[in-house]
C-alpha positions in Angstrom: -31.5 0.6 2.4 -32.2 2.3 -0.5 -32.4 0.7 -3.9 -29.0 2.3 -5.0 -27.0 0.7 -2.3 -25.5 -2.2 -3.0 -23.0 -4.8 -1.1 -19.8 -7.0 -2.7 -18.4 -9.2 -0.8 -15.5 -12.4 -1.7 -14.2 -10.3 -5.3 -11.0 -10.8 -6.5 -8.6 -7.6 -6.8 -9.3 -7.2 -10.9 -13.8 -9.2 -10.1 -12.9 -5.7 -8.0 -12.0 -3.4 -10.2 -14.6 -4.0 -13.0 -17.0 -3.8 -10.1 -16.3 -0.6 -9.5 -15.9 0.9 -13.0 -19.2 -0.5 -14.2 -21.3 1.1 -10.7 -18.9 4.6 -11.8 -19.5 4.5 -15.3 -23.6 4.1 -15.0 -23.8 6.7 -12.1 -23.7 11.1 -13.4 -20.4 12.6 -12.1 -22.5 14.8 -10.5 -23.1 11.6 -8.1 -21.4 13.1 -4.8 -20.1 9.2 -3.8 -19.2 8.1 -0.2 -16.7 5.2 -0.1 -15.4 2.9 3.1 -13.7 0.2 3.6 -9.9 -1.0 3.3 -7.5 2.3 1.9 -6.7 -0.3 -0.6 -10.4 -0.2 -2.1 -10.8 3.2 -1.2 -7.6 3.8 -3.5 -9.3 1.7 -7.2 -12.2 3.9 -6.4 -10.8 7.0 -5.6 -9.2 6.6 -8.7 -11.7 5.5 -11.2 -14.1 8.6 -9.6 -10.7 10.7 -11.0 -10.3 9.0 -14.8 -14.2 9.4 -15.4 -14.5 12.7 -14.0 -15.4 12.9 -10.7 -14.5 16.3 -8.4 -11.9 15.0 -5.5 -14.6 17.2 -3.6 -17.4 14.7 -4.5 -15.6 11.6 -3.1 -16.1 11.2 0.5 -14.2 7.9 1.8 -13.6 7.1 5.5 -10.5 4.1 5.9 -10.8 1.2 8.2 -7.5 0.6 9.2 -4.9 2.0 12.1 -4.1 5.1 11.4 -0.1 4.7 10.3 -0.8 1.6 8.0 -3.8 4.3 6.6 -1.2 7.2 6.1 1.9 4.3 4.4 -0.9 2.8 2.3 -2.4 6.3 0.6 0.5 7.0 -0.3 1.9 4.6 -1.5 4.9 3.9 0.3 4.7 -0.3 1.4 3.4 -1.4 4.4 6.3 -2.9 7.3 5.5 -5.7 9.9 6.6 -4.6 13.1 8.6 -7.6 15.2 
C-alpha cells in the first residue's frame, strides 16, 4: 500500500468530519480524490472537498449500500424501514 493511503476506523461523527477536513486541507486542490464507503461518509467528503475548491469531476466515489437506500441518502431524503 502506498504511504498516502490511510484508514480510520471507529471514529465518532465529529472526529470523522475533523479527519476529513484535516486531510483535504493539506492536499493540493488538483489531487484526484477516490472515496469509497457508506453514503453519509462519502457525502461528507464531497461536501468538504467542494468547500475547499475541488471540482466535482476530480472527486470519484463508490457507494457501499443497496441502490434504493443510496439514492435516498444522496438526495437527502429520510430512509424508511420496510416491514
